[in-house]
N, C-alpha and C positions, 0 to 999 in steps of 0.2 A: 264966902257966902255959905252959910250953913242952912240946910233944909231940914225942917222938923216935920216928921210924919207922926201924927197922933195915933194912939191906939185905936181910936174910933175909925180912922181911915184904913188902917191895916185890917181891922175886923171886917169892914165893908168889902174890901178887896178879896179877902179870904172867903167871905160868905158868897160873893159873886162867883168866884172860881168854883166853889162847891156846887152852886146851883147849875153852872154850865156843865160841870162834870156829871152831875146827875142827869141833866137834860140829854146829854149826848149818849147816854146808855140806851135811850129809846130809838136811836138810829140803827135800824137792822142792817146786817150784812149777811152775805151768803155764807152759810156754814152747813153745807149738805154733803151727803155721801150717796151719790146716785148708785144705781145697781152696777155690779161688776158684770160686764158683758162677755169678757174673754181676756184671760191673763196670759202673759208671756210664760211659756213653760221653762222656767229656770231650773238648772240643777239645784238640788236641795241647799247646798252651802251658799250658793249665789243668792238664792231667794231669801235666805235668812239675813244676809248682809243688806240686800235691797230693802227688805221690810223694815229693818232697824234704821237705815240711813236715808231712805228715799221715799218710802210709801206715804208719809204724811203730806207731802206736796205733790207727788207724782202718781197718785192712785185715787180711787173712790173709796178708800179705806182709811181716810184721815182720822187720826185720834185728835179730837179738839180739846186741848188742855184748858184748864181753868182760866188762864189769862186771855184765851181767844174769845172770851165772853165779856171782856171789859174794854170799852172804848177808851182811848183811841187805838189801843194795841190790837183790838179785834179787827179793825179796818186793815191794818198792815198784814196780819196773819191771813185774813180772807183774801186779800189781794195777791199775796205770795202763793197761796194754794190754787187760786184760779189761774194765775199765770203759769204755775208749775204744771197743772193738768193740761193746759192748752199746749204747752211745749212737749210734754211726754206724759202719757197716762197709761200705766201698766194695766189698769182695769178695763181699758178699751183697746187692748192690743189687737183684738180680732178685727177692728175697723181699719187698721193700717194695711196698706198695700205691701207686698214683699219688698219693694224698693224703699218704701218709707221705713219699714222695720229694720232693714239693713242699715239705713242711714242713722236711725235712732240708736242702734246698738253701737255703732262706731262713735257717735257723739257722746254716749255715756262715758266711755273711757276718756275722750278728749276733755270733757268737763272735769272729770276727776283728776286727770293728769295735770291740768292747769290750776287745780286747787279751788275751782269755782263751785264744786259740789262736794258735799253738802254746803249750803250757804253759811258763811261765817256768822251771820246774825242768828242762825238756827242753833248753832253748837252750844252756846252758854247754857241754855235751858234744856238741851238734849245731848249731854256729853257722851251718851252711848251711841250717838250717830256718827261720831268721829270714825273715819276709816283708818284702820291700822295698816301698817305696811303689808301684813299678810292679806288683809281684805283687798287691798289694791292689787296685789299680785294675783289673787283669785279672779278678780274682775278682768284684769288685763289678759290673763290666760283664756278666760271664757270668751272675751271679745275676739281675741286672735283665733281661737278655735272656730268660732262662729264664722269669721271672715274667711278662714281657710276652707270651710265646708260649704259656704254659701255659693249659690249659683254665680258663675263668673259674669254673667250678663248683669246681674244685680250689682255686683261689686264695681263694674265699669260705669254704671249709671249713677253711682253715689255722688260723684263730684260735680 
């Protein structure tokens, strides 16, 4: 049984898809950069790595690329940024308790070590966000130095 699809049907389907695509562009998503209230005081070399690889999702200094303005991709980008800021926001570091700060610093290395950050979906359009072996060593040393110098009470409460 052979099904024939006429050019007229294909044209109508494509026209319908185009209309839907145009219509969804009017669905607004959150793409804001609230004020920075207080940043983590990183060493210079660590801050450079974090800004390059983490800040688009984990700060209020997101650079919204062109594709973040085109639905349905804009929905995914916005969702990832909102989720990232909820999990860790370097721009609101001053709002975290000492215990939470210590926990977040520990989690930074854990996520990197497991290969979960930066997210694999982020890397193809942001190849400069890839963490090199040198970047990872810098972060690991920074986290270890922080843990060694942090208040022992905070370290004991992290688990």
